[in-house]
Each structure stands twice: as C-alpha cells, then as structure tokens.
DOMARDREN-366799 format. One line per field, with one value per residue (C-alpha): residue number from 1; residue in three letters; x, y, z. Coordinates in steps of 0.2 Angstrom, whole numbers, plus 5000, padded with zeros to 4 digits. Example, Ala and Ser with C-alpha at 12.3 -4.5 7.8 and 13.67 -1.06 7.14 Angstrom:
2
i (1|2) $
aa (ala|ser) $
c1 (5062|5068) $
c2 (4978|4995) $
c3 (5039|5036) $
***
This chain:
716
i (1|2|3|4|5|6|7|8|9|10|11|12|13|14|15|16|17|18|19|20|21|22|23|24|25|26|27|28|29|30|31|32|33|34|35|36|37|38|39|40|41|42|43|44|45|46|47|48|49|50|51|52|53|54|55|56|57|58|59|60|61|62|63|64|65|66|67|68|69|70|71|72|73|74|75|76|77|78|79|80|81|82|83|84|85|86|87|88|89|90|91|92|93|94|95|96|97|98|99|100|101|102|103|104|105|106|107|108|109|110|111|112|113|114|115|116|117|118|119|120|121|122|123|124|125|126|127|128|129|130|131|132|133|134|135|136|137|138|139|140|141|142|143|144|145|146|147|148|149|150|151|152|153|154|155|156|157|158|159|160|161|162|163|164|165|166|167|168|169|170|171|172|173|174|175|176|177|178|179|180|181|182|183|184|185|186|187|188|189|190|191|192|193|194|195|196|197|198|199|200|201|202|203|204|205|206|207|208|209|210|211|212|213|214|215|216|217|218|219|220|221|222|223|224|225|226|227|228|229|230|231|232|233|234|235|236|237|238|239|240|241|242|243|244|245|246|247|248|249|250|251|252|253|254|255|256|257|258|259|260|261|262|263|264|265|266|267|268|269|270|271|272|273|274|275|276|277|278|279|280|281|282|283|284|285|286|287|288|289|290|291|292|293|294|295|296|297|298|299|300|301|302|303|304|305|306|307|308|309|310|311|312|313|314|315|316|317|318|319|320|321|322|323|324|325|326|327|328|329|330|331|332|333|334|335|336|337|338|339|340|341|342|343|344|345|346|347|348|349|350|351|352|353|354|355|356|357|358|359|360|361|362|363|364|365|366|367|368|369|370|371|372|373|374|375|376|377|378|379|380|381|382|383|384|385|386|387|388|389|390|391|392|393|394|395|396|397|398|399|400|401|402|403|404|405|406|407|408|409|410|411|412|413|414|415|416|417|418|419|420|421|422|423|424|425|426|427|428|429|430|431|432|433|434|435|436|437|438|439|440|441|442|443|444|445|446|447|448|449|450|451|452|453|454|455|456|457|458|459|460|461|462|463|464|465|466|467|468|469|470|471|472|473|474|475|476|477|478|479|480|481|482|483|484|485|486|487|488|489|490|491|492|493|494|495|496|497|498|499|500|501|502|503|504|505|506|507|508|509|510|511|512|513|514|515|516|517|518|519|520|521|522|523|524|525|526|527|528|529|530|531|532|533|534|535|536|537|538|539|540|541|542|543|544|545|546|547|548|549|550|551|552|553|554|555|556|557|558|559|560|561|562|563|564|565|566|567|568|569|570|571|572|573|574|575|576|577|578|579|580|581|582|583|584|585|586|587|588|589|590|591|592|593|594|595|596|597|598|599|600|601|602|603|604|605|606|607|608|609|610|611|612|613|614|615|616|617|618|619|620|621|622|623|624|625|626|627|628|629|630|631|632|633|634|635|636|637|638|639|640|641|642|643|644|645|646|647|648|649|650|651|652|653|654|655|656|657|658|659|660|661|662|663|664|665|666|667|668|669|670|671|672|673|674|675|676|677|678|679|680|681|682|683|684|685|686|687|688|689|690|691|692|693|694|695|696|697|698|699|700|701|702|703|704|705|706|707|708|709|710|711|712|713|714|715|716) $
aa (met|ala|ala|gly|arg|asn|leu|thr|ala|arg|phe|val|leu|thr|leu|arg|asp|gly|val|ser|ser|gly|leu|gly|ala|leu|arg|ser|arg|leu|asp|arg|leu|gln|gln|ala|gly|arg|arg|ile|gly|leu|leu|gly|ala|ala|val|ala|ala|ile|ser|phe|ala|gly|pro|ile|ala|ser|ala|ala|ala|phe|gln|asp|thr|leu|leu|gln|ala|gln|ile|thr|ala|gly|gly|val|gly|ala|ala|ala|met|leu|ala|ala|ala|glu|ala|gly|arg|ala|tyr|glu|val|leu|ala|leu|gln|thr|gly|gln|arg|ser|arg|glu|ile|ala|asp|ala|ala|gln|asn|leu|ile|ala|ala|gly|leu|ser|gly|asp|asp|val|ala|thr|phe|leu|pro|ile|leu|ala|arg|thr|ala|thr|ala|ala|gly|ala|thr|met|ala|asp|leu|ser|arg|ala|met|val|ala|met|arg|gln|asn|ala|gly|ile|ser|gly|ala|thr|glu|met|ala|asp|ala|leu|gly|gly|met|ala|gln|ala|gly|lys|ala|gly|asn|phe|glu|met|arg|asp|met|ala|arg|phe|phe|pro|ser|leu|leu|ala|gln|met|asp|gly|leu|gly|val|arg|gly|arg|thr|ala|thr|asp|ser|leu|ala|ser|met|leu|gln|val|ala|arg|gln|gly|ala|gly|ser|thr|glu|glu|ala|ala|asn|asn|leu|thr|asn|phe|leu|ser|lys|leu|thr|ser|pro|glu|thr|arg|arg|asn|phe|gln|ala|ile|gly|val|asn|leu|glu|gly|val|leu|ala|asp|ala|ala|arg|gln|gly|ile|asn|pro|val|glu|ala|val|leu|gln|lys|ile|arg|glu|arg|thr|gly|gly|asn|met|phe|arg|val|gly|glu|leu|phe|gly|asp|met|gln|ile|leu|asn|phe|leu|arg|pro|met|leu|arg|gly|thr|ala|glu|tyr|leu|ser|ile|leu|glu|glu|val|arg|arg|ala|asn|ala|ser|leu|val|asp|gln|asp|phe|ala|thr|arg|met|leu|gly|ala|gln|met|gln|leu|asn|ile|val|met|glu|arg|gly|glu|gln|ile|met|arg|arg|ile|gly|leu|gly|ala|ala|ala|ser|leu|gly|pro|met|asn|val|ala|leu|thr|gly|val|met|ala|gly|ile|ser|trp|met|asp|ala|thr|phe|pro|gly|leu|ile|asp|gln|thr|ile|gly|trp|gly|ala|ser|leu|val|val|leu|ala|ala|ala|leu|ala|ala|ala|val|pro|val|leu|gly|phe|leu|leu|thr|gly|phe|gln|leu|leu|ala|thr|pro|met|arg|leu|leu|leu|val|pro|leu|arg|ala|val|thr|ala|gly|leu|val|ala|leu|gly|ala|pro|ile|gly|ile|ala|val|ala|ala|val|ala|val|leu|ala|val|gly|leu|ile|ala|ala|ala|ile|asn|ile|trp|arg|asn|trp|asp|arg|phe|ala|gly|phe|phe|thr|thr|met|trp|ala|gly|ile|arg|ala|val|phe|trp|gly|phe|ile|glu|phe|val|ala|gly|val|phe|thr|ala|asp|ser|arg|arg|ile|met|ala|gly|leu|ser|ala|ile|trp|gly|gly|leu|gly|asp|phe|phe|pro|gly|leu|trp|gly|val|val|arg|gln|ser|phe|ile|asp|phe|gly|ala|trp|val|asp|gly|trp|thr|gly|gly|ala|met|thr|ala|thr|leu|ala|gly|ile|thr|gly|leu|trp|thr|thr|ile|arg|asp|gly|val|val|arg|ile|ala|thr|asp|leu|gly|gln|val|ala|asn|glu|met|leu|ala|pro|ile|phe|thr|ala|leu|trp|lys|asn|ile|gly|asp|thr|phe|gly|asp|leu|leu|pro|asp|leu|gly|gly|lys|leu|arg|gly|phe|val|ala|asp|val|val|ala|phe|leu|ala|pro|leu|glu|ala|leu|leu|asn|arg|ile|ala|ala|ala|thr|glu|pro|ser|gly|ser|asn|pro|ala|phe|ser|pro|glu|ala|gln|ala|glu|arg|arg|gln|arg|gly|gly|ser|ala|gly|arg|ala|ala|ala|ala|ser|gly|thr|tyr|ala|pro|ser|ala|ala|leu|pro|gly|ser|ala|pro|pro|gln|glu|leu|arg|gly|arg|ile|val|ile|glu|thr|gln|pro|gly|thr|thr|val|arg|glu|ala|glu|ile|asp|leu|pro|gly|val|ser|phe|glu|gly|ser|arg|gly|ala|val|leu|gly|arg|pro) $
c1 (5142|5132|5128|5135|5152|5166|5182|5199|5212|5230|5242|5260|5268|5287|5295|5310|5324|5333|5347|5353|5352|5362|5375|5376|5380|5393|5400|5401|5411|5423|5425|5429|5442|5449|5450|5459|5471|5475|5478|5489|5499|5501|5507|5519|5526|5527|5537|5548|5552|5559|5577|5589|5600|5592|5593|5611|5616|5608|5617|5634|5633|5629|5643|5655|5651|5654|5670|5677|5674|5683|5698|5698|5699|5713|5704|5711|5705|5693|5693|5687|5673|5668|5668|5658|5645|5643|5642|5629|5618|5620|5616|5600|5594|5598|5588|5572|5574|5576|5566|5581|5588|5602|5612|5611|5618|5632|5637|5636|5647|5660|5661|5664|5677|5686|5687|5697|5684|5687|5675|5669|5667|5657|5646|5643|5639|5629|5613|5614|5616|5602|5590|5594|5592|5575|5570|5576|5572|5590|5599|5612|5625|5624|5622|5637|5648|5642|5646|5664|5666|5660|5673|5688|5684|5674|5683|5667|5672|5661|5645|5635|5642|5639|5621|5618|5626|5614|5600|5605|5605|5587|5581|5589|5579|5563|5566|5569|5568|5584|5581|5593|5593|5599|5612|5619|5623|5633|5641|5657|5662|5656|5664|5680|5679|5675|5690|5701|5695|5698|5680|5677|5666|5647|5651|5655|5639|5627|5632|5632|5615|5608|5617|5609|5592|5594|5604|5590|5579|5591|5592|5580|5585|5595|5609|5610|5610|5624|5634|5632|5638|5653|5658|5658|5668|5681|5683|5687|5705|5708|5721|5708|5696|5710|5715|5696|5695|5711|5704|5690|5703|5700|5714|5704|5717|5719|5700|5700|5715|5708|5691|5700|5710|5694|5684|5672|5666|5677|5663|5652|5666|5668|5649|5649|5664|5655|5639|5649|5658|5645|5629|5621|5622|5623|5633|5647|5646|5648|5665|5671|5664|5661|5654|5635|5633|5642|5631|5615|5622|5626|5610|5598|5612|5614|5596|5591|5605|5592|5584|5600|5604|5587|5589|5607|5601|5588|5600|5613|5600|5595|5601|5599|5581|5574|5580|5573|5556|5556|5562|5548|5535|5541|5541|5522|5520|5515|5530|5542|5532|5532|5551|5552|5541|5552|5568|5562|5558|5575|5583|5574|5578|5596|5597|5590|5603|5617|5612|5611|5628|5636|5633|5644|5660|5657|5649|5665|5675|5665|5666|5684|5685|5675|5686|5701|5694|5690|5708|5715|5705|5710|5728|5727|5715|5716|5700|5690|5678|5676|5671|5660|5651|5650|5643|5631|5624|5622|5612|5601|5598|5595|5583|5573|5572|5567|5554|5546|5548|5543|5524|5526|5539|5527|5513|5525|5532|5514|5511|5527|5523|5506|5514|5527|5515|5514|5533|5535|5531|5545|5558|5554|5568|5581|5577|5589|5603|5601|5598|5617|5621|5608|5614|5632|5628|5612|5617|5624|5609|5597|5606|5607|5589|5583|5593|5587|5569|5570|5578|5565|5551|5557|5560|5543|5535|5544|5539|5521|5522|5530|5517|5503|5509|5492|5486|5501|5505|5494|5501|5519|5514|5506|5522|5533|5522|5524|5543|5544|5533|5544|5560|5554|5546|5562|5571|5558|5559|5578|5577|5564|5575|5591|5581|5570|5554|5541|5529|5542|5545|5526|5524|5539|5531|5514|5522|5532|5516|5506|5520|5520|5501|5503|5518|5511|5494|5503|5514|5500|5491|5506|5507|5488|5487|5503|5494|5478|5488|5497|5481|5474|5489|5489|5470|5474|5487|5478|5460|5456|5467|5473|5455|5450|5465|5461|5443|5448|5460|5445|5434|5447|5449|5430|5429|5443|5436|5419|5426|5436|5421|5411|5424|5426|5407|5406|5421|5412|5396|5406|5415|5399|5391|5406|5410|5392|5389|5405|5402|5384|5391|5404|5392|5380|5394|5398|5380|5379|5395|5391|5372|5370|5381|5374|5357|5365|5377|5363|5354|5369|5371|5353|5354|5370|5362|5346|5357|5365|5348|5341|5356|5353|5334|5335|5344|5332|5317|5326|5328|5310|5304|5315|5308|5290|5294|5300|5285|5275|5258|5249|5232|5221|5217|5219|5238|5240|5252|5238|5229|5246|5250|5232|5234|5252|5245|5230|5241|5254|5240|5233|5250|5254|5237|5240|5257|5249|5235|5243|5230|5230|5215|5217|5208|5205|5208|5204|5210|5196|5184|5169|5165|5171|5159|5155|5165|5157|5166|5181|5198|5211|5228|5242|5258|5274|5280|5289|5278|5262|5249|5247|5230|5218|5202|5189|5176|5168|5150|5148|5167|5175|5193|5205|5223|5237|5248|5266|5282|5287|5306|5315|5301|5298) $
c2 (5434|5420|5423|5407|5408|5413|5422|5419|5432|5428|5442|5438|5450|5454|5463|5474|5475|5492|5490|5473|5478|5493|5484|5470|5484|5491|5473|5470|5486|5482|5464|5472|5484|5469|5459|5475|5475|5457|5460|5474|5463|5450|5463|5469|5452|5449|5466|5461|5445|5453|5451|5466|5456|5464|5482|5479|5472|5486|5499|5490|5488|5507|5512|5500|5508|5526|5520|5512|5529|5538|5526|5528|5546|5545|5546|5537|5533|5543|5557|5545|5539|5557|5561|5545|5549|5567|5560|5547|5561|5571|5556|5553|5571|5570|5554|5562|5577|5567|5551|5540|5528|5533|5517|5519|5537|5530|5517|5531|5542|5528|5526|5545|5545|5529|5538|5552|5565|5576|5578|5595|5588|5573|5585|5595|5581|5570|5581|5582|5563|5560|5572|5565|5547|5551|5561|5547|5532|5526|5518|5528|5515|5515|5534|5537|5526|5535|5552|5546|5541|5558|5566|5555|5550|5565|5579|5586|5592|5607|5604|5615|5607|5590|5594|5601|5585|5575|5586|5582|5563|5565|5574|5560|5547|5557|5558|5539|5522|5521|5529|5538|5524|5512|5525|5526|5507|5508|5525|5520|5508|5519|5535|5525|5521|5539|5545|5533|5542|5559|5564|5572|5584|5586|5582|5564|5563|5571|5561|5545|5548|5552|5537|5525|5531|5527|5511|5505|5504|5490|5480|5469|5477|5491|5479|5473|5491|5497|5481|5485|5503|5497|5485|5498|5510|5497|5491|5509|5507|5489|5484|5474|5489|5500|5488|5487|5506|5507|5495|5508|5522|5529|5533|5529|5535|5551|5554|5553|5564|5578|5577|5580|5595|5603|5600|5588|5572|5558|5546|5556|5559|5540|5538|5551|5543|5526|5534|5542|5527|5514|5524|5515|5498|5485|5473|5485|5490|5472|5472|5485|5477|5458|5459|5456|5467|5482|5480|5480|5497|5504|5499|5511|5524|5526|5525|5537|5550|5564|5558|5557|5575|5580|5572|5578|5596|5594|5586|5600|5613|5604|5608|5605|5613|5597|5586|5598|5598|5579|5578|5589|5579|5562|5569|5571|5553|5540|5530|5543|5547|5528|5528|5542|5533|5517|5528|5535|5518|5512|5526|5523|5505|5509|5521|5507|5495|5507|5509|5491|5488|5496|5480|5470|5476|5468|5453|5450|5452|5438|5427|5430|5423|5408|5404|5406|5394|5382|5384|5380|5365|5359|5361|5354|5340|5335|5328|5331|5344|5334|5318|5328|5335|5318|5310|5324|5323|5304|5307|5319|5306|5292|5304|5307|5288|5284|5298|5289|5272|5274|5272|5257|5250|5253|5242|5229|5228|5226|5212|5203|5205|5197|5182|5180|5179|5159|5159|5168|5153|5143|5157|5157|5145|5155|5171|5168|5163|5178|5191|5193|5194|5207|5217|5217|5220|5230|5245|5234|5222|5236|5245|5228|5224|5241|5240|5222|5226|5242|5232|5218|5231|5241|5225|5218|5235|5236|5218|5222|5238|5229|5215|5227|5242|5246|5251|5261|5270|5284|5288|5288|5299|5312|5311|5314|5329|5336|5334|5343|5357|5359|5359|5372|5383|5383|5389|5402|5408|5410|5419|5431|5434|5439|5449|5458|5452|5449|5441|5427|5425|5423|5412|5401|5399|5395|5381|5374|5374|5366|5353|5348|5347|5334|5324|5321|5314|5303|5297|5294|5284|5273|5270|5267|5255|5246|5245|5238|5225|5220|5218|5208|5197|5195|5191|5177|5169|5171|5170|5188|5191|5208|5214|5208|5216|5233|5231|5227|5243|5253|5247|5250|5268|5271|5265|5276|5291|5288|5286|5302|5312|5305|5310|5327|5330|5324|5336|5350|5347|5347|5363|5371|5367|5373|5389|5395|5403|5411|5419|5423|5433|5441|5446|5454|5464|5470|5474|5484|5494|5498|5497|5516|5517|5504|5512|5528|5518|5509|5525|5532|5516|5516|5534|5531|5516|5526|5540|5527|5519|5537|5540|5525|5528|5537|5523|5510|5521|5521|5503|5500|5511|5502|5485|5492|5498|5482|5471|5464|5474|5461|5464|5465|5483|5480|5478|5493|5506|5518|5505|5500|5519|5521|5506|5512|5529|5521|5509|5523|5534|5519|5514|5532|5533|5517|5522|5537|5529|5512|5503|5494|5495|5483|5486|5474|5478|5462|5461|5460|5471|5468|5482|5480|5469|5469|5455|5445|5432|5430|5437|5426|5434|5421|5426|5417|5411|5425|5439|5447|5458|5472|5478|5475|5482|5476|5488|5477|5471|5453|5449|5443|5444|5431|5433|5425|5434|5433|5443|5454|5452|5468|5479|5487) $
c3 (5603|5612|5631|5636|5628|5638|5633|5641|5638|5644|5648|5646|5658|5654|5669|5663|5674|5669|5682|5675|5657|5661|5671|5657|5644|5655|5658|5639|5637|5650|5643|5626|5634|5643|5626|5618|5633|5630|5611|5615|5627|5614|5601|5614|5617|5598|5596|5610|5602|5586|5586|5585|5573|5558|5564|5570|5553|5543|5554|5553|5534|5532|5544|5535|5518|5525|5533|5517|5508|5522|5521|5502|5505|5517|5534|5549|5566|5576|5563|5550|5562|5564|5546|5542|5555|5547|5530|5535|5542|5526|5515|5526|5524|5505|5503|5511|5499|5483|5486|5486|5499|5510|5508|5489|5490|5502|5488|5475|5486|5488|5469|5467|5481|5473|5457|5465|5469|5484|5498|5492|5474|5481|5491|5475|5463|5475|5475|5456|5455|5467|5458|5441|5447|5453|5437|5426|5436|5435|5449|5459|5456|5437|5436|5448|5437|5421|5430|5434|5416|5410|5421|5417|5399|5393|5403|5411|5428|5432|5442|5430|5414|5422|5425|5408|5400|5410|5404|5386|5390|5397|5381|5370|5380|5377|5359|5356|5364|5373|5390|5402|5415|5401|5395|5413|5412|5395|5395|5405|5391|5377|5383|5385|5366|5361|5371|5361|5345|5353|5356|5373|5382|5378|5360|5366|5377|5365|5350|5360|5367|5350|5341|5354|5349|5331|5335|5345|5329|5323|5339|5349|5366|5373|5377|5359|5353|5365|5360|5341|5344|5355|5342|5328|5338|5343|5325|5318|5324|5319|5306|5296|5295|5289|5275|5270|5269|5259|5246|5242|5242|5259|5272|5288|5299|5290|5290|5309|5311|5299|5309|5325|5318|5311|5327|5318|5327|5320|5321|5310|5298|5296|5294|5280|5271|5272|5265|5251|5245|5247|5243|5258|5249|5263|5252|5249|5268|5272|5263|5275|5291|5291|5309|5309|5325|5316|5301|5313|5319|5302|5294|5304|5305|5286|5283|5298|5296|5296|5311|5320|5316|5322|5339|5341|5339|5352|5364|5362|5367|5382|5400|5418|5419|5410|5424|5437|5429|5428|5446|5452|5443|5449|5467|5466|5463|5477|5473|5479|5494|5498|5496|5509|5521|5519|5521|5537|5544|5539|5547|5563|5563|5559|5573|5585|5578|5580|5599|5601|5593|5608|5617|5604|5612|5629|5621|5611|5627|5635|5620|5619|5637|5632|5618|5629|5641|5627|5620|5638|5639|5622|5627|5644|5641|5622|5615|5631|5623|5607|5617|5628|5613|5605|5621|5623|5605|5608|5624|5614|5601|5614|5624|5608|5604|5622|5622|5607|5613|5632|5629|5619|5631|5646|5637|5632|5650|5657|5645|5650|5668|5665|5656|5669|5683|5683|5682|5698|5709|5701|5705|5724|5728|5718|5727|5742|5730|5719|5732|5735|5717|5714|5728|5722|5703|5705|5695|5681|5681|5681|5666|5656|5660|5655|5638|5635|5638|5628|5613|5615|5615|5600|5590|5594|5590|5574|5569|5573|5563|5548|5548|5549|5539|5532|5549|5553|5537|5539|5556|5550|5535|5547|5558|5543|5537|5554|5555|5538|5544|5559|5549|5537|5550|5560|5544|5541|5559|5559|5542|5549|5565|5555|5542|5555|5546|5559|5546|5543|5561|5564|5549|5555|5573|5565|5554|5569|5579|5565|5562|5581|5579|5565|5573|5590|5584|5572|5586|5598|5584|5582|5601|5603|5588|5595|5612|5604|5594|5610|5620|5606|5606|5625|5625|5612|5623|5640|5635|5638|5653|5646|5644|5661|5669|5661|5666|5684|5684|5677|5691|5704|5698|5698|5716|5722|5713|5720|5737|5736|5730|5744|5757|5749|5750|5768|5772|5763|5773|5790|5785|5780|5797|5806|5796|5792|5809|5808|5791|5796|5811|5800|5787|5800|5807|5790|5787|5803|5799|5781|5782|5782|5767|5756|5752|5747|5736|5729|5725|5716|5706|5701|5696|5686|5677|5674|5666|5655|5650|5646|5636|5625|5625|5608|5600|5607|5600|5583|5583|5588|5573|5561|5567|5566|5548|5542|5549|5534|5532|5523|5515|5530|5535|5553|5549|5538|5544|5549|5560|5568|5572|5579|5591|5596|5600|5610|5619|5624|5631|5641|5647|5653|5662|5670|5676|5684|5693|5696|5686|5669|5657|5643|5627|5612|5594|5584|5566|5553|5544|5557|5569|5587|5598|5617|5626|5639|5649|5661|5660|5668|5672|5675|5683|5685|5702|5712|5704|5708|5701|5714|5708|5694|5689|5676|5671|5658|5662|5664|5665|5681|5686|5694|5698|5707|5720|5725|5727|5713|5709|5708|5714|5732) $
***
C-alpha cells in the first residue's frame, strides 16, 4: 500500500444494557399475565351473563316427566315427589351406563307405566330396553312402545323371554334390510294384527321380523314394506277376501282355525294355500287380492319362501346374548362416549337449574302481589293502567322521533335565528305589550312554539330529503340495514337466553352492536348532509352569512382554546416554581432515610436480572448459531464456514483478553484471496454523545489514534 495513503477505520460501539433487557423481558411477561387476567375476567362476565332460564326449564321438564309417571302409577303428594326424585337418580345412573340420555329413559319409563307395568317391572325392563336401544341404534320411545305391544299383544311378560325376543329381532335385522330400529316403529300395529289372527309369543315376533326382511325386497322403503304387510294381515279377515277364496274352493276361515288348533302359524298356512291354488301366478293371486300393496307383499313372499324360512330359523335360535355383544361393541365407539359426556353436562346443568328453581316460589309470591295490585287499580280506577301504558308508549315513540330530529332541528333553529335578526328591530315596540302575555302564557307558548318549530323543521328536512334523494338514499339504506341487524340480533339473543346457548347469545349481541354501528353512521350522514344543504341555502339567501358565522364561531373557539392553554401553562410554571423546592426537600429526606437500603436493593436486583440473563444465555447462543448457519456463504473463500469459524474464534479470544486487561486490540481480516497486508494510517474511533472510551492502545507502527471522551451511560 502506498506510503501516503491513509486508512480510516470507524468502530461502531454498541453498549449492551443487560439490566434493561432483563427488566424488559420481565415486563413483557407481566403484560401477558395481565392480558390473560383480562381475558379470564371477560370470560367470567360472559359466563355470568348466561341466563338460568335454560337450566331451570330443563330441570323442570325432567321433573315433570317423572311426576307424571308417578301420578299415573298412583303416587300422591310428597311421596310422589320423593319417588320421582329417586327414579330420576336411577335413570341418570342408567343413562351413563348405557350411553343413553336420562330424559329419553324417563319418557320410556312413562310409556311402560302408562301401559300398566308396576314399578318393579319398570325397574326390570328399563335396563334391557336401554341396552337394546344402544345395541340397535333405536330410540327409547319407539322401543318402549314395541315392548309394550310385545307384552300386551304377544303375551311376552318375562324379562328373560323379552330379552330373547329382542335378540331374535336383532338377528332378523342382520339377515335382511329391515333393521331393528325400524321394526320398533311398526311392531305395535303389526303385533295387534297378529294378535287378531291368534298368533302370540315369540312365534308372532319371530315370524313378523322374518317376513319384514322378505317384504322389504318388494318395497322402496321400510315404511312401504311395513304398510304392505299390514294391509295383507288386515285383509285376511275381510268378507271380500273370504268370498274370493271361496271362489277357488278354499274356506279361509277354516284354514285359519285349523292352523290355530294345530299350533301352526295361520299366516304361513294362508301363504301355503295361496301358493298351492295359484302356483305363484300373480294374475291368479290378483283375483284374490285386488290391492296393489298386498300384491307387492305377496310377490317377494311367494318367490322367496325358502329365504323366509332360512331367516326364521336363525331368528328362532337367537337370544339375548346377541344384544349383549352388539351393546358392548357400540360402547367402544366415540359416539357413545360423546353421549356420556353430553349426559354428564346435562345432569350438571339440570342440577343447577333445580337449585335455581327454588327461587321460583318467592318470585311467584311477589308476582302474585303485583297482579293483586294491578287488579285493585283496575277495579278502583278503571282504565287508568291502560291509559298510562298508552301514554307511556306514545312518549317512547315521541322520544325516539325527537332523538332523531334534534340535530336537524338545532341547525334549522340556528338558520331561522340568523334570518330573523333584521326583524328584531321591528319587534322592539311590541315587547312591552307582549311581556305580560308571555308571562301569563309562558308554558303554553313554549310548548306550542316547540311543537311548531319541530314540525317546521321536520317538514323542511323531509322536503329537502325528498328533493335530493340521490344524496340521502345511501344513508337510509345503511340505517335500514342497521335496524334489521339489531332486530334479528335481539331475537337471536333472546333465543340464546331461553335455550342457554352462549354462542347464540354472543352472536345476538354481536349483531346488535354491528347494527348500531350501521345505524348511527347512517343517521349522522343524514344530519350532516341536511346541515350542509341548509348552510348552502342560507348562504344563497344571505350572501355567505352562514359560512361567515361558522368561521367566526371557529375563530372564537380557537381564541378561547389558546387562551385556556396559555393560562394553564402559566399556572403550571408558577406551581413548578412553588412546589419544586418542597418536593426537592422531600426527596432528599427520602434519600437520606433509605439511602443505605437502595444500594443493597439495587445489588439484589442486578443479581436477579443477571441470573435471568444467564438462564436465557443458552437460548441466545442457540439463536446466534442458527442465525450464523443461515447466512449466505457465497463463493468467496473468506466467507466460507471455515473462515467464519476462524474469525469467530480469533475474535472471541481477543475479546476475552481485552476484558481481562481492559484493552481492545482490533484485528482486520479483509475478504479476498490476497495475503494479509500491513496497514499504515490513522484509526479514528468516534463515540456517541454521553459515551466515552476509557482506554485505547494502538500497537501498529505508523498508525495514530484519536478518540473523543465523555460519560459512559450505565457504567461506573
């Protein structure tokens, strides 16, 4: 390098303040804790806002179902209440054991009690019913009605026999396309038809369950298949069918009676006769039954007799163990576990509602007193309450109208006052004459004047809006959208309150807030545009008087504001001059009193912050390594990972040596492929105001050093 060339190296010194960074991190964490606290507070407020109407209604409905069942069973008074409470607890336990809902179990129990089952029978059959409903995916209501029909029409009264019959129905559903949950819906009517033909017991349930599987093949739905079978059973005893069978030489009534005496299923006996006399020819079958639904049942039954008998044999061998297997399998699923979770939540809310319902008695007493007072007023002062309510409603409507019209009215009154200024000189002679009249009729005059001014203002505003609808249409559209949003939000809020749905409550409040956010900007747009139009109208008549008046008002306000600011500033200076010595002496006394404690407290604080910084040091080192690893290496060898690692090692050794001796020895590593060169010139270290370089040494020959000095912030 040429001897006359100087090299100026600038060192940008960054002073790390470990105390401030540590305190900043602590403050950030405290802020997050405070935000979490605020969120918890808002959550608590939201939870507190949820009405007890939903839980009370749920508890009341559940209790009413239990009481109805006890009343049907003959319970009375406190004994019925006690029995209902015990039954409710038993149903809740059974619901958790079977994945059902306790309210549905209570409805099913009421069906069984209404059918004449005793309390012991209900306690015996309900677990069977609930387990079967879970295994088959049927509803408790449908299955309870089917169980009642099986007892009344099929004569199945024992718990074991009932469970085996249900197992047979489950097997039939597996063998065909008419599942058990659908059988439960149609078995009451079908079993009644079979009972009329003299078919009872498992013979009735097994044959019906098997026939429905074959009948489903000739129908588009389970409902259609069940209706086809119902029509066939009902037609077997009709006079028309009896005559049609006589025409082919068959005594239908005798066939049914012989089958009953021999213990043969009468329905199967009739089907066998039809097959023998018609050979399965549907045209000849149609001569016996002209009903299309019956033919839709007979067609698959005559064609699939072997299939029917095969299904029937499997159904007869089935028992309650099949239901138990299906129940255990379904209980492993997520849906049953979800049902249990929902049932627990419902039981908790029901318990809360039952406790809250205790306040309904005193509330009814209070409301009874209110109603008694209203009745007394109606009897003593007829029509007073109605008139009061009517006037109150009118005042509410009037207040709403005034609230919307007051801004426009104010602008209009200002304009009329400006226009009326020249007329005031002409009214001076009349003041003495009208003073007495005004004093006498002031209230009436003020009211009439207010109504007149309001009417004139509204009419003027309406005319202006009508003539310039293009400028106001958007505002009214926005207001109408806000009104609709508020209305529907209120409906959603009320629905959420009475259903205990917090999401609907919050959605309703959000809609109301959004609707108000649309309505008031639209209203302000109407008022603002009306004021602009009014100002333009007044300026046109008065040559800019309105604009000049507003400018004068603005100037006056600016003058008053500036004066107040100056006075406040002067008062602040005076107070500072008076109070500064007092606070200085007070601070000195505090310093003298606690001066010995502050250094120790500061040392402990610095130690605590140092511990926090040391705790976070590994994370900082990791981030530095990640940042270094993600820097682009480029194609220059000086920026290769090896060169960077060497420079970091050399820089770290130099820094540690400098920290030990109090000196800093900079070294240069210029990128490039050329070998290191000797540097000659001056090194200038520039420091920011308020900092200083305590000591610097340059051991390079021919290089001088200059440095500025000053106080170092944050250092001793």
